[in-house]
FINUGU-449937 format. One line per 10 residues: number of its first residue (from 0); their letters; for each residue x, y, z of N, C-alpha, C, O, CB. Coordinates in pm, whole numbers, plus 50000, padded with zeros to 5 digits. Glycine has a CB too. Layout:
// FINUGU-449937
NUM> a> X:Y:Z:X:Y:Z:X:Y:Z:X:Y:Z:X:Y:Z ~ ...
END
This chain:
// FINUGU-449937
0> mrllnalrsl> 03937:93224:21867:03982:93326:21961:03939:93292:22104:04017:93309:22197:03926:93463:21921 ~ 03815:93244:22121:03768:93207:22256:03855:93096:22315:03888:93097:22433:03621:93162:22251 ~ 03891:92998:22229:03974:92887:22276:04111:92937:22317:04167:92891:22417:03986:92780:22168 ~ 04166:93032:22240:04297:93088:22272:04292:93164:22403:04382:93152:22486:04346:93179:22160 ~ 04188:93244:22423:04174:93320:22548:04157:93227:22667:04213:93252:22774:04055:93415:22540 ~ 04080:93119:22649:04061:93021:22757:04193:92954:22792:04222:92929:22909:03956:92916:22717 ~ 04275:92923:22689:04404:92860:22713:04497:92955:22787:04567:92914:22880:04468:92816:22580 ~ 04497:93082:22747:04580:93181:22816:04539:93195:22962:04624:93203:23051:04571:93317:22746 ~ 04406:93197:22986:04357:93207:23123:04399:93086:23206:04436:93100:23322:04203:93221:23124 ~ 04394:92967:23144:04434:92845:23214:04581:92850:23252:04619:92809:23362:04406:92721:23129
10> irwhrlngpe> 04664:92901:23160:04807:92912:23188:04832:93009:23302:04915:92983:23390:04883:92958:23062 ~ 04760:93123:23301:04776:93221:23408:04735:93163:23543:04803:93185:23643:04694:93348:23379 ~ 04623:93089:23545:04579:93030:23670:04675:92924:23720:04689:92904:23841:04441:92969:23653 ~ 04744:92856:23626:04840:92755:23665:04951:92816:23749:05007:92751:23838:04899:92685:23542 ~ 04983:92942:23721:05086:93012:23797:05043:93034:23942:05128:93055:24028:05119:93145:23732 ~ 04914:93030:23970:04863:93052:24106:04828:92922:24177:04770:92925:24285:04741:93141:24101 ~ 04864:92810:24118:04828:92682:24178:04942:92619:24257:04932:92503:24298:04783:92586:24071 ~ 05049:92694:24278:05161:92641:24354:05133:92644:24504:05029:92695:24547:05286:92719:24324 ~ 05225:92590:24583:05206:92583:24729:05205:92720:24796:05166:92730:24913:05315:92500:24791 ~ 05246:92824:24725:05246:92958:24785:05107:93016:24798:05084:93107:24877:05332:93051:24704
20> yhhfrrliip> 05011:92963:24720:04878:93021:24713:04774:92926:24773:04769:92807:24739:04841:93055:24567 ~ 04691:92980:24863:04582:92903:24925:04450:92967:24885:04426:93085:24914:04598:92898:25083 ~ 04363:92891:24818:04241:92944:24759:04119:92910:24846:04105:92799:24896:04222:92889:24617 ~ 04033:93008:24862:03902:92989:24926:03797:93049:24833:03812:93162:24787:03897:93055:25071 ~ 03692:92974:24806:03585:93022:24718:03452:93022:24791:03420:92927:24863:03577:92935:24590 ~ 03375:93129:24772:03246:93147:24838:03261:93120:24988:03192:93035:25045:03138:93053:24775 ~ 03351:93192:25048:03387:93174:25188:03296:93257:25277:03292:93379:25265:03534:93213:25210 ~ 03223:93192:25366:03138:93260:25464:03210:93258:25598:03244:93151:25650:02996:93193:25475 ~ 03235:93376:25654:03304:93385:25782:03220:93467:25880:03145:93555:25838:03445:93447:25765 ~ 03233:93437:26009:03156:93512:26109:03212:93652:26129:03331:93675:26111:03154:93437:26242
30> tsrgsteidh> 03124:93745:26166:03163:93880:26202:03095:93915:26334:03013:93838:26385:03126:93983:26091 ~ 03130:94030:26389:03069:94071:26515:02920:94098:26501:02848:94103:26600:03138:94195:26568 ~ 02873:94116:26376:02731:94145:26354:02662:94040:26267:02556:94067:26211:02716:94281:26289 ~ 02720:93922:26256:02658:93816:26177:02761:93741:26096:02840:93665:26151:02551:93873:26085 ~ 02759:93761:25964:02854:93692:25877:02867:93769:25747:02788:93859:25717:02808:93545:25850 ~ 02969:93733:25670:02987:93791:25538:03039:93683:25445:03102:93587:25489:03085:93912:25542 ~ 03011:93697:25315:03053:93597:25216:03149:93661:25116:03118:93764:25055:02930:93537:25142 ~ 03265:93599:25100:03369:93646:25008:03371:93554:24887:03382:93432:24901:03509:93651:25078 ~ 03359:93614:24768:03355:93533:24646:03482:93451:24628:03476:93331:24603:03333:93621:24525 ~ 03597:93517:24642:03723:93450:24615:03832:93512:24702:03851:93633:24700:03761:93459:24464
40> livspfglfv> 03902:93429:24777:04009:93476:24865:04133:93391:24841:04126:93269:24842:03967:93471:25015 ~ 04244:93458:24820:04373:93390:24806:04466:93440:24916:04487:93560:24931:04436:93414:24664 ~ 04521:93346:24992:04616:93379:25098:04754:93335:25052:04773:93220:25011:04577:93309:25235 ~ 04851:93425:25058:04985:93395:25011:05086:93482:25084:05048:93575:25155:04995:93417:24858 ~ 05217:93452:25069:05318:93541:25127:05313:93681:25068:05369:93775:25124:05456:93483:25107 ~ 05245:93697:24953:05236:93826:24886:05113:93904:24929:05079:94006:24869:05236:93807:24736 ~ 05046:93855:25031:04929:93922:25085:04802:93842:25068:04803:93731:25014:04912:94056:25021 ~ 04692:93900:25115:04559:93840:25100:04489:93912:24985:04478:94034:24985:04475:93850:25233 ~ 04441:93835:24889:04372:93890:24773:04222:93865:24790:04177:93750:24785:04426:93828:24640 ~ 04148:93972:24810:04004:93962:24835:03933:94005:24707:03939:94122:24668:03960:94051:24958
50> velkdrsgwi> 03866:93910:24641:03811:93934:24508:03658:93926:24512:03601:93826:24554:03867:93833:24407 ~ 03595:94033:24466:03449:94037:24447:03422:94021:24298:03465:94103:24217:03386:94171:24504 ~ 03349:93915:24261:03321:93886:24120:03182:93937:24082:03086:93919:24157:03331:93735:24093 ~ 03173:94001:23965:03045:94051:23915:03026:94005:23771:03104:94040:23682:03038:94207:23925 ~ 02922:93925:23748:02886:93883:23613:02776:93976:23563:02665:93973:23615:02840:93734:23609 ~ 02807:94059:23464:02714:94159:23416:02714:94164:23264:02812:94127:23199:02748:94296:23474 ~ 02605:94210:23208:02595:94235:23065:02541:94376:23043:02481:94434:23133:02504:94129:22996 ~ 02564:94430:22923:02515:94564:22891:02614:94672:22930:02733:94645:22949:02384:94589:22960 ~ 02565:94795:22941:02647:94910:22976:02651:94927:23127:02549:94912:23195:02594:95039:22908 ~ 02770:94958:23180:02789:94977:23324:02822:95123:23351:02910:95181:23288:02901:94885:23378
60> fgneadahwt> 02749:95182:23446:02772:95320:23488:02799:95321:23638:02724:95262:23716:02648:95412:23452 ~ 02907:95389:23680:02934:95399:23823:03071:95456:23850:03162:95443:23768:02921:95264:23890 ~ 03086:95518:23965:03218:95564:24008:03239:95527:24154:03148:95476:24220:03233:95717:23989 ~ 03357:95551:24203:03396:95504:24335:03306:95555:24446:03281:95483:24543:03538:95545:24363 ~ 03256:95678:24435:03178:95739:24543:03031:95702:24542:02963:95720:24643:03192:95887:24537 ~ 02979:95651:24431:02836:95620:24421:02797:95506:24514:02871:95409:24528:02799:95585:24278 ~ 02682:95518:24578:02630:95409:24660:02585:95292:24574:02599:95176:24613:02514:95459:24746 ~ 02532:95323:24455:02486:95218:24363:02540:95246:24224:02561:95360:24184:02332:95211:24361 ~ 02562:95137:24150:02597:95146:24009:02478:95097:23928:02384:95039:23982:02726:95063:23977 ~ 02483:95120:23797:02372:95083:23710:02422:95000:23592:02523:95032:23530:02298:95208:23659
70> aahfrekfrf> 02350:94894:23563:02373:94815:23443:02253:94836:23351:02139:94812:23391:02393:94662:23476 ~ 02278:94881:23228:02171:94906:23131:02182:94804:23018:02286:94794:22952:02178:95051:23076 ~ 02073:94730:22996:02071:94628:22891:01947:94653:22806:01835:94627:22849:02071:94483:22951 ~ 01969:94704:22683:01859:94749:22598:01778:94854:22675:01833:94957:22714:01768:94628:22555 ~ 01650:94832:22697:01568:94932:22765:01556:94907:22916:01491:94984:22986:01429:94935:22704 ~ 01618:94803:22964:01609:94769:23106:01731:94821:23181:01843:94818:23130:01596:94618:23125 ~ 01707:94870:23303:01814:94918:23389:01807:94845:23522:01699:94819:23575:01805:95071:23409 ~ 01924:94812:23576:01933:94740:23701:02035:94809:23790:02151:94823:23752:01970:94592:23678 ~ 01992:94851:23910:02082:94913:24006:02137:94807:24099:02064:94718:24144:02010:95024:24085 ~ 02266:94816:24128:02327:94721:24221:02425:94795:24310:02477:94901:24274:02398:94605:24145
80> qnplhqnygh> 02449:94738:24426:02536:94802:24524:02676:94823:24468:02729:94737:24398:02542:94719:24654 ~ 02736:94937:24498:02873:94964:24458:02961:94849:24506:02976:94830:24626:02922:95100:24515 ~ 03021:94771:24414:03098:94655:24457:03226:94691:24531:03278:94609:24607:03133:94571:24338 ~ 03278:94812:24510:03395:94855:24588:03359:94870:24735:03436:94830:24823:03450:94989:24533 ~ 03240:94926:24761:03193:94937:24899:03166:94798:24956:03196:94770:25072:03066:95024:24907 ~ 03109:94711:24874:03078:94575:24917:03206:94502:24958:03208:94435:25062:03007:94498:24804 ~ 03311:94515:24878:03435:94445:24910:03507:94507:25029:03583:94440:25098:03528:94444:24789 ~ 03482:94636:25052:03538:94700:25172:03487:94630:25297:03561:94611:25393:03501:94852:25176 ~ 03359:94592:25295:03303:94518:25408:03371:94384:25427:03393:94340:25540:03155:94498:25388 ~ 03405:94318:25317:03475:94189:25327:03614:94207:25387:03659:94127:25469:03486:94123:25187
90> vkalqellgv> 03682:94314:25346:03815:94342:25399:03808:94367:25549:03891:94316:25624:03877:94463:25328 ~ 03711:94445:25593:03697:94473:25736:03669:94345:25815:03719:94328:25926:03585:94576:25760 ~ 03589:94256:25757:03558:94130:25824:03684:94045:25840:03704:93983:25945:03452:94053:25747 ~ 03768:94042:25738:03893:93966:25746:03987:94027:25849:04053:93955:25925:03962:93960:25609 ~ 03994:94159:25852:04078:94224:25952:04031:94190:26093:04112:94167:26183:04078:94377:25931 ~ 03901:94186:26111:03845:94153:26242:03874:94009:26280:03908:93981:26395:03694:94178:26242 ~ 03861:93918:26185:03880:93776:26215:04027:93740:26232:04062:93665:26323:03820:93692:26105 ~ 04113:93793:26145:04253:93750:26142:04347:93846:26216:04462:93811:26243:04298:93737:26000 ~ 04299:93964:26250:04383:94060:26320:04497:94113:26233:04609:94130:26282:04439:93997:26444 ~ 04469:94139:26105:04573:94188:26014:04541:94332:25974:04428:94378:25985:04583:94098:25889
100> gsevihslvv> 04643:94402:25926:04625:94538:25882:04596:94546:25734:04615:94448:25661:04748:94620:25914 ~ 04549:94661:25690:04513:94679:25549:04634:94672:25457:04618:94652:25337:04443:94811:25531 ~ 04755:94689:25513:04875:94691:25428:04906:94554:25367:04986:94546:25273:04994:94739:25509 ~ 04845:94447:25417:04871:94313:25362:04751:94262:25282:04749:94146:25241:04906:94214:25475 ~ 04652:94347:25260:04531:94304:25190:04518:94378:25057:04530:94501:25051:04405:94328:25278 ~ 04493:94302:24952:04467:94356:24819:04318:94338:24788:04271:94224:24779:04557:94287:24709 ~ 04246:94447:24773:04102:94441:24744:04082:94460:24594:04137:94552:24534:04023:94548:24824 ~ 04002:94372:24535:03986:94374:24390:03844:94336:24350:03790:94237:24399:04086:94279:24324 ~ 03784:94416:24261:03653:94385:24202:03676:94348:24056:03743:94420:23983:03554:94507:24215 ~ 03619:94235:24015:03640:94185:23879:03506:94168:23809:03418:94096:23857:03718:94051:23881
110> frgtfefktp> 03491:94235:23695:03371:94222:23613:03395:94119:23504:03499:94118:23438:03330:94358:23553 ~ 03295:94031:23486:03301:93931:23380:03169:93934:23303:03066:93974:23357:03329:93788:23439 ~ 03172:93891:23178:03051:93888:23098:03061:93979:22976:03169:94026:22942:02932:93929:23182 ~ 02947:94002:22912:02942:94085:22790:02899:94226:22827:02787:94269:22795:02844:94024:22686 ~ 02986:94298:22894:02955:94432:22945:03049:94534:22883:03148:94499:22819:02966:94436:23099 ~ 03017:94661:22903:03104:94770:22862:03087:94886:22959:02975:94932:22980:03074:94815:22715 ~ 03196:94932:23017:03189:95049:23106:03169:95175:23022:03246:95202:22930:03317:95060:23193 ~ 03064:95251:23056:03038:95378:22987:03088:95496:23070:03080:95611:23025:02888:95393:22959 ~ 03138:95470:23187:03204:95570:23270:03347:95520:23293:03373:95401:23276:03127:95594:23407 ~ 03440:95608:23333:03577:95562:23358:03580:95447:23459:03509:95450:23560:03664:95679:23409
120> ipagvlchdy> 03661:95346:23431:03670:95231:23521:03743:95274:23648:03858:95318:23641:03743:95111:23452 ~ 03678:95262:23764:03741:95307:23889:03864:95224:23925:03877:95109:23883:03641:95300:24004 ~ 03953:95284:24001:04068:95211:24054:04020:95095:24140:03922:95109:24213:04161:95304:24136 ~ 04087:94983:24130:04046:94866:24206:03949:94777:24133:03902:94678:24189:03985:94909:24334 ~ 03918:94810:24006:03827:94730:23925:03903:94678:23803:03970:94754:23733:03702:94813:23881 ~ 03892:94547:23777:03950:94486:23658:03839:94422:23575:03732:94390:23627:04057:94381:23697 ~ 03866:94403:23449:03770:94342:23358:03822:94206:23311:03932:94196:23257:03742:94435:23237 ~ 03742:94104:23333:03767:93968:23288:03882:93901:23365:03856:93832:23464:03798:93968:23139 ~ 04005:93920:23322:04116:93846:23383:04172:93919:23505:04184:94042:23506:04227:93823:23280 ~ 04206:93842:23608:04273:93901:23723:04387:93814:23775:04461:93856:23864:04173:93926:23834
130> sswiaakrdi> 04402:93694:23721:04507:93604:23768:04646:93662:23741:04735:93649:23825:04494:93467:23701 ~ 04665:93726:23624:04796:93783:23593:04827:93900:23686:04943:93922:23722:04800:93830:23446 ~ 04722:93977:23726:04741:94088:23819:04790:94036:23953:04880:94093:24015:04610:94169:23836 ~ 04729:93925:23999:04771:93865:24126:04911:93807:24115:04994:93826:24204:04671:93756:24170 ~ 04938:93737:24005:05068:93672:23988:05181:93774:23982:05296:93742:24014:05068:93587:23862 ~ 05150:93898:23941:05253:94001:23930:05294:94057:24065:05400:94120:24077:05205:94114:23842 ~ 05214:94034:24167:05246:94082:24302:05349:93988:24365:05316:93874:24397:05118:94092:24391 ~ 05473:94036:24381:05580:93948:24430:05649:94001:24555:05744:93938:24603:05683:93929:24321 ~ 05605:94113:24609:05665:94163:24733:05618:94077:24849:05498:94055:24866:05629:94312:24757 ~ 05712:94028:24929:05679:93944:25044:05621:94031:25155:05687:94121:25206:05804:93867:25094
140> lldqaavdam> 05496:94003:25192:05429:94077:25299:05405:93994:25424:05387:94048:25533:05297:94131:25249 ~ 05406:93862:25408:05378:93771:25520:05478:93657:25520:05511:93603:25415:05233:93716:25512 ~ 05527:93620:25638:05614:93502:25643:05528:93376:25643:05406:93382:25658:05706:93506:25768 ~ 05593:93261:25627:05519:93136:25611:05439:93102:25736:05329:93046:25726:05613:93022:25578 ~ 05492:93134:25852:05419:93105:25976:05288:93182:25981:05186:93128:26023:05505:93138:26099 ~ 05291:93309:25939:05170:93391:25938:05070:93338:25836:04950:93334:25864:05204:93538:25907 ~ 05118:93298:25718:05029:93241:25616:04960:93116:25669:04839:93100:25655:05107:93209:25487 ~ 05039:93026:25729:04983:92900:25781:04880:92926:25890:04777:92860:25896:05096:92811:25835 ~ 04908:93024:25977:04816:93056:26086:04685:93112:26031:04578:93079:26082:04879:93156:26184 ~ 04691:93196:25928:04570:93253:25870:04487:93146:25799:04364:93145:25810:04606:93365:25772
150> vasleahalr> 04553:93058:25726:04482:92950:25658:04412:92861:25760:04296:92823:25741:04579:92867:25572 ~ 04481:92828:25868:04422:92743:25972:04302:92813:26037:04201:92748:26065:04527:92709:26079 ~ 04314:92944:26061:04204:93017:26123:04083:93023:26030:03970:93007:26075:04249:93159:26160 ~ 04106:93046:25901:03996:93052:25805:03926:92917:25794:03803:92910:25789:04047:93096:25668 ~ 04004:92810:25790:03945:92677:25781:03866:92642:25907:03765:92572:25901:04053:92572:25756 ~ 03914:92692:26021:03846:92661:26146:03717:92742:26164:03621:92693:26222:03939:92687:26263 ~ 03715:92864:26113:03600:92953:26135:03501:92957:26020:03392:93013:26035:03649:93091:26162 ~ 03537:92901:25906:03447:92906:25790:03313:92840:25822:03308:92733:25884:03512:92837:25668 ~ 03207:92905:25780:03071:92853:25801:03029:92779:25674:03032:92835:25565:02969:92969:25835 ~ 02989:92653:25688:02963:92570:25571:02822:92511:25578:02762:92498:25684:03068:92458:25561
160> gwfaarrhar> 02773:92475:25459:02647:92402:25451:02526:92491:25426:02535:92614:25427:02626:92327:25576 ~ 02413:92425:25403:02290:92493:25368:02241:92584:25480:02196:92695:25453:02183:92393:25334 ~ 02249:92538:25604:02201:92619:25716:02287:92744:25733:02236:92851:25767:02200:92536:25846 ~ 02417:92731:25710:02505:92847:25720:02468:92950:25616:02468:93070:25644:02651:92806:25704 ~ 02436:92906:25494:02396:92999:25387:02266:93070:25423:02252:93189:25397:02381:92925:25254 ~ 02171:92997:25481:02043:93059:25521:02064:93160:25631:02008:93270:25627:01943:92952:25566 ~ 02144:93125:25731:02172:93219:25840:02244:93343:25788:02218:93454:25834:02256:93151:25951 ~ 02334:93323:25693:02405:93438:25636:02308:93531:25564:02320:93653:25576:02515:93390:25539 ~ 02213:93475:25489:02115:93557:25418:02032:93640:25517:02005:93757:25492:02022:93469:25331 ~ 01993:93580:25628:01918:93653:25730:02005:93762:25792:01957:93872:25821:01867:93557:25840
170> svrarysddt> 02133:93732:25813:02225:93829:25871:02239:93951:25782:02242:94064:25830:02362:93765:25894 ~ 02247:93928:25650:02261:94040:25556:02137:94128:25558:02147:94251:25560:02286:93987:25413 ~ 02019:94065:25558:01894:94143:25561:01885:94228:25688:01845:94344:25682:01772:94050:25551 ~ 01923:94170:25801:01917:94244:25928:02016:94359:25929:01986:94467:25978:01945:94150:26045 ~ 02135:94336:25874:02239:94439:25875:02198:94559:25792:02224:94673:25831:02370:94382:25824 ~ 02135:94535:25679:02099:94646:25591:01967:94711:25629:01928:94811:25569:02091:94597:25449 ~ 01898:94657:25727:01776:94721:25775:01802:94809:25897:01711:94878:25943:01671:94615:25809 ~ 01923:94805:25949:01961:94884:26066:01991:95028:26023:02073:95050:25934:02085:94822:26137 ~ 01923:95125:26084:01943:95266:26050:02042:95337:26142:02056:95459:26134:01811:95338:26054 ~ 02110:95263:26229:02201:95327:26323:02347:95287:26304:02437:95362:26340:02159:95294:26463
180> tcpkcdgelv> 02371:95168:26245:02507:95117:26232:02538:95085:26087:02459:95021:26018:02526:94993:26319 ~ 02655:95129:26039:02697:95105:25902:02716:94955:25879:02786:94890:25957:02827:95182:25870 ~ 02655:94898:25775:02670:94755:25750:02808:94717:25697:02842:94599:25690:02566:94710:25653 ~ 02888:94817:25659:03020:94790:25605:03130:94788:25710:03211:94695:25713:03052:94892:25501 ~ 03133:94889:25796:03246:94901:25888:03203:94912:26034:03287:94929:26123:03330:95021:25852 ~ 03072:94903:26060:03017:94913:26196:03027:95054:26255:03008:95073:26375:03090:94815:26287 ~ 03057:95152:26170:03055:95290:26216:02912:95340:26237:02817:95272:26200:03129:95380:26117 ~ 02899:95458:26295:02765:95515:26318:02710:95573:26188:02782:95639:26113:02771:95625:26428 ~ 02581:95549:26163:02514:95612:26051:02456:95745:26097:02387:95752:26198:02403:95520:25993 ~ 02486:95851:26021:02438:95985:26056:02361:96043:25937:02388:96007:25822:02556:96078:26097
190> irtarkgpdq> 02267:96133:25964:02190:96195:25858:02269:96311:25799:02314:96400:25871:02054:96244:25911 ~ 02284:96310:25667:02355:96415:25597:02265:96474:25488:02160:96418:25456:02488:96361:25535 ~ 02306:96586:25433:02231:96651:25325:02322:96665:25204:02433:96716:25215:02177:96790:25369 ~ 02273:96620:25088:02351:96629:24965:02374:96776:24929:02280:96855:24927:02280:96556:24849 ~ 02499:96812:24902:02534:96952:24876:02540:96986:24727:02539:97103:24690:02665:96984:24940 ~ 02547:96885:24643:02556:96911:24499:02501:96792:24422:02467:96689:24480:02703:96941:24457 ~ 02493:96807:24291:02443:96700:24205:02292:96702:24194:02226:96791:24249:02488:96566:24257 ~ 02236:96604:24123:02091:96600:24102:02010:96582:24230:01892:96616:24234:02058:96490:24007 ~ 02074:96529:24334:02005:96507:24461:02032:96618:24563:02007:96599:24682:02045:96374:24521 ~ 02082:96731:24517:02116:96841:24608:01996:96878:24696:01885:96898:24647:02163:96964:24529
200> gsrflgcany> 02023:96887:24827:01919:96921:24923:01849:96802:24984:01782:96815:25086:01818:97007:24858 ~ 01864:96684:24923:01799:96564:24979:01881:96508:25094:02003:96526:25100:01779:96456:24870 ~ 01813:96441:25185:01880:96384:25302:01911:96237:25279:01837:96167:25210:01793:96401:25428 ~ 02022:96191:25337:02059:96051:25326:02135:96010:25452:02184:96094:25527:02144:96025:25199 ~ 02144:95879:25473:02224:95825:25583:02364:95795:25531:02380:95725:25430:02157:95696:25642 ~ 02463:95847:25598:02602:95823:25559:02683:95776:25677:02650:95804:25793:02663:95949:25500 ~ 02791:95704:25648:02877:95652:25755:02959:95765:25816:03013:95850:25745:02970:95541:25702 ~ 02968:95766:25949:03046:95869:26019:03195:95853:25994:03272:95945:26021:03018:95863:26169 ~ 03238:95737:25940:03380:95715:25913:03422:95763:25774:03533:95734:25729:03412:95569:25927 ~ 03332:95837:25705:03367:95893:25575:03489:95986:25591:03491:96060:25689:03246:95970:25512
210> packykrtvr> 03591:95986:25501:03591:95921:25370:03648:95780:25369:03651:95717:25264:03668:96003:25276 ~ 03694:95729:25485:03746:95591:25485:03637:95493:25441:03665:95398:25367:03799:95553:25625 ~ 03514:95517:25486:03402:95434:25445:03299:95525:25376:03255:95624:25435:03338:95358:25567 ~ 03263:95493:25253:03175:95580:25175:03033:95526:25165:02958:95564:25075:03231:95599:25035 ~ 02994:95438:25258:02859:95382:25252:02755:95490:25277:02771:95575:25365:02844:95267:25354 ~ 02647:95485:25198:02534:95575:25221:02408:95513:25162:02415:95427:25074:02562:95715:25158 ~ 02295:95557:25211:02166:95514:25154:02060:95618:25188:02079:95703:25275:02125:95372:25209 ~ 01949:95611:25119:01843:95709:25140:01778:95688:25275:01777:95577:25329:01739:95701:25029 ~ 01723:95795:25329:01653:95788:25457:01515:95724:25432:01442:95766:25343:01638:95932:25523 ~ 01483:95623:25512:01354:95556:25495:01241:95648:25537:01253:95724:25633:01350:95426:25576
220> as> 01132:95640:25464:01014:95719:25500:00956:95667:25630:00943:95546:25649:00909:95715:25387 ~ 00920:95758:25717:00863:95718:25848:00713:95702:25839:00648:95669:25938:00898:95821:25958
END
């Protein structure tokens, strides 16, 4: 069965290996506040496919509005940033760099591994395979000149090498330590109070661009 699934996946990927599709993997691009890293980006006449990959095991709990999701494996629990929010930041970075609108960008989070969602799978999240989902998108959103210009811009601006990776890591740490600016969309962070749920009455920092941007985090102790 594993061999059959691997063969099917290979066939699906073969459909994306034509001249219409331009692949970028682990792409680091500059932003106005540092840099961001995109796991997988495909540029095509059918739009830009921005893919955040998550390798997880165990039970997964999370919904679109949560700041963090949880992976539970036996008695251990691991909290991780909401990948939908994470990929939103990647989309904003691409819009800033390429000057494109959201109507030509497909944002997708893909989970791989031996996991099981224990909460409803949010929109924009796929499990295991995503090549067939991309291959099914056939509406022309970009002409060839626009595709070529975007590919050239990405190749020209991509940050490569060990030093670029180190600088990117420092950029991420600095961005998430800022209590005034949203690390996702550069909006203002404002103090809000939870109105319902188990955290009702507690204060948190939320993006002023909500609901377009749902980033939030707890207020640091002074």
